[in-house]
matplotlib code that plots the C-alpha trace (Angstrom):
import matplotlib.pyplot as plt

x = [0.4, -0.4, -0.2, -3.9, -5.5, -8.2, -9.1, -7.6, -6.6, -9.1, -7.1, -6.8, -9.8, -9.3, -10.2, -11.4, -14.3, -17.8, -19.5, -21.7, -25.7, -28.5, -30.5, -33.1, -35.2, -36.6, -39.1, -39.5, -40.9, -38.4, -39.6, -42.6, -41.7, -41.2, -37.2, -36.0, -32.7, -31.1, -28.7, -26.5, -27.0, -24.9, -27.5, -24.8, -26.6, -25.4, -27.9, -31.0, -33.3, -36.9, -39.3, -41.5, -39.2, -39.4, -36.7, -37.9, -41.1, -39.7, -37.0, -40.4, -42.8, -44.2, -42.9, -44.3, -42.8, -42.6, -44.1, -41.9, -38.0, -37.8, -35.7, -32.7, -31.0, -32.7, -31.3, -27.9, -29.0, -31.9, -30.8, -31.9, -35.5, -37.8, -39.5, -42.8, -41.4, -39.5, -42.6, -44.5, -41.4, -42.1, -39.1, -38.3, -35.9, -34.9, -34.0, -30.6]
y = [8.2, 6.0, 2.5, 1.9, 2.2, -0.3, -3.3, -5.5, -9.0, -11.1, -13.5, -17.0, -19.2, -21.2, -24.5, -24.4, -27.3, -25.4, -25.1, -27.8, -27.0, -26.1, -29.3, -28.0, -24.6, -24.2, -21.5, -20.9, -18.6, -16.0, -13.8, -13.0, -13.1, -16.3, -16.4, -18.9, -21.0, -22.7, -25.7, -28.7, -32.2, -31.9, -29.8, -26.6, -23.3, -21.6, -18.5, -16.8, -14.3, -12.8, -16.1, -13.4, -12.3, -13.3, -15.9, -18.0, -18.0, -19.6, -21.8, -23.5, -23.4, -26.9, -28.6, -29.9, -29.5, -31.5, -30.3, -30.2, -29.6, -31.6, -34.5, -35.0, -34.6, -30.6, -30.1, -28.6, -26.8, -25.0, -24.5, -20.9, -21.9, -22.9, -26.5, -24.8, -23.3, -26.6, -28.2, -25.9, -25.0, -25.9, -28.2, -28.2, -30.5, -29.4, -30.5, -30.9]
z = [-46.4, -43.2, -42.9, -41.7, -44.7, -45.3, -43.0, -41.2, -42.1, -40.6, -38.1, -38.5, -36.8, -34.0, -33.3, -29.7, -28.9, -28.8, -25.8, -24.6, -25.8, -22.8, -22.1, -19.9, -19.3, -15.8, -15.4, -11.9, -9.6, -7.9, -5.4, -7.2, -10.5, -13.4, -14.1, -17.0, -16.3, -18.4, -17.8, -18.9, -19.1, -15.4, -14.3, -14.2, -14.2, -17.5, -18.1, -16.3, -18.0, -17.2, -18.4, -20.5, -22.8, -26.5, -26.5, -24.0, -25.8, -28.8, -26.9, -25.4, -28.4, -28.9, -26.0, -23.3, -19.9, -16.8, -13.8, -10.8, -10.3, -6.6, -7.1, -6.2, -9.4, -8.9, -5.0, -6.1, -9.4, -7.2, -3.5, -3.2, -4.3, -1.7, -1.9, -3.3, -6.0, -7.2, -7.3, -9.1, -11.6, -15.2, -16.4, -20.4, -22.2, -25.3, -28.4, -29.0]

ax = plt.figure().add_subplot(projection="3d")
ax.plot(x, y, z, "-o")
ax.set_aspect("equal")
plt.show()
């Protein structure tokens, strides 16, 4: 008889620290189409996806954006975008 009958015993849960939550969602034009970029408090990018997705709409529901990501705090995070793109960007501060 096989020793692999049934399901495996679950492994013990590891107590690793959780990832930091995303704090900012920036909707910015990138080559003619809008992209949504998620950033931590430190302005480190953690994700990028199409701004037309349902997830982007759900994240921003009920939030009012600040227009423009052209401040010095965004220089390094958005260095691949032009000044004009950064001025027109919508910055959402996500509730933590």
